C-alpha positions as CSV (number, residue, x, y, z in Angstrom):
1,M,-87.1,-34.3,-31.2
2,G,-85.4,-36.7,-33.6
3,L,-87.0,-38.7,-36.4
4,E,-86.9,-42.4,-35.7
5,W,-87.5,-45.1,-38.2
6,S,-86.4,-48.6,-39.0
7,L,-86.5,-51.0,-41.9
8,T,-88.7,-54.1,-41.7
9,F,-88.2,-57.3,-43.6
10,S,-90.1,-60.5,-43.9
11,D,-88.7,-64.0,-44.3
12,R,-90.4,-66.5,-46.5
13,N,-92.5,-67.7,-43.5
14,G,-94.0,-64.2,-43.2
15,K,-92.3,-63.4,-39.9
16,I,-91.4,-59.7,-39.6
17,V,-87.8,-59.1,-38.7
18,Y,-85.9,-55.8,-38.2
19,D,-82.4,-57.0,-39.2
20,L,-81.5,-58.3,-42.6
21,D,-79.2,-60.8,-40.9
22,H,-82.3,-62.5,-39.5
23,V,-83.7,-63.2,-43.0
24,G,-82.7,-66.6,-44.4
25,D,-79.7,-66.7,-46.6
26,E,-81.7,-68.0,-49.6
27,R,-84.1,-65.1,-49.2
28,R,-81.3,-62.5,-48.9
29,R,-79.1,-63.7,-51.7
30,G,-81.2,-65.9,-53.9
31,S,-83.8,-63.5,-55.3
32,T,-84.3,-59.9,-56.3
33,W,-87.2,-59.3,-53.8
34,Y,-85.3,-56.4,-52.2
35,G,-85.1,-54.7,-55.7
36,T,-83.3,-51.8,-57.1
37,W,-86.1,-49.3,-56.9
38,S,-84.1,-47.1,-54.5
39,T,-81.7,-46.2,-57.3
40,K,-84.6,-44.5,-59.2
41,V,-85.7,-42.7,-56.1
42,A,-82.2,-41.4,-55.3
43,K,-81.8,-40.1,-58.9
44,A,-85.2,-38.4,-58.9
45,H,-84.5,-36.8,-55.5
46,A,-81.1,-35.5,-56.8
47,E,-82.8,-34.0,-59.8
48,W,-85.5,-32.5,-57.7
49,K,-83.0,-31.0,-55.3
50,K,-81.1,-29.3,-58.1
51,S,-84.2,-27.9,-59.7
52,S,-86.1,-26.8,-56.6
53,D,-85.9,-23.9,-54.2
54,A,-87.7,-26.0,-51.6
55,V,-85.9,-26.5,-48.3
56,F,-86.2,-29.7,-46.4
57,I,-86.2,-29.3,-42.6
58,P,-86.1,-32.7,-40.8
């Protein structure tokens, strides 16, 4: 059985959409609402992976 997930986004009007192309241009390109937090998560994960004997089984 595979793991299924999807990203959800919200336009300025609060409507939930599942495709970034359906978010208004101003919202997609005019602000930093999407953020850069994932860079920190990816770095922390890489460091954890190097230092851990844990095995991740999806």
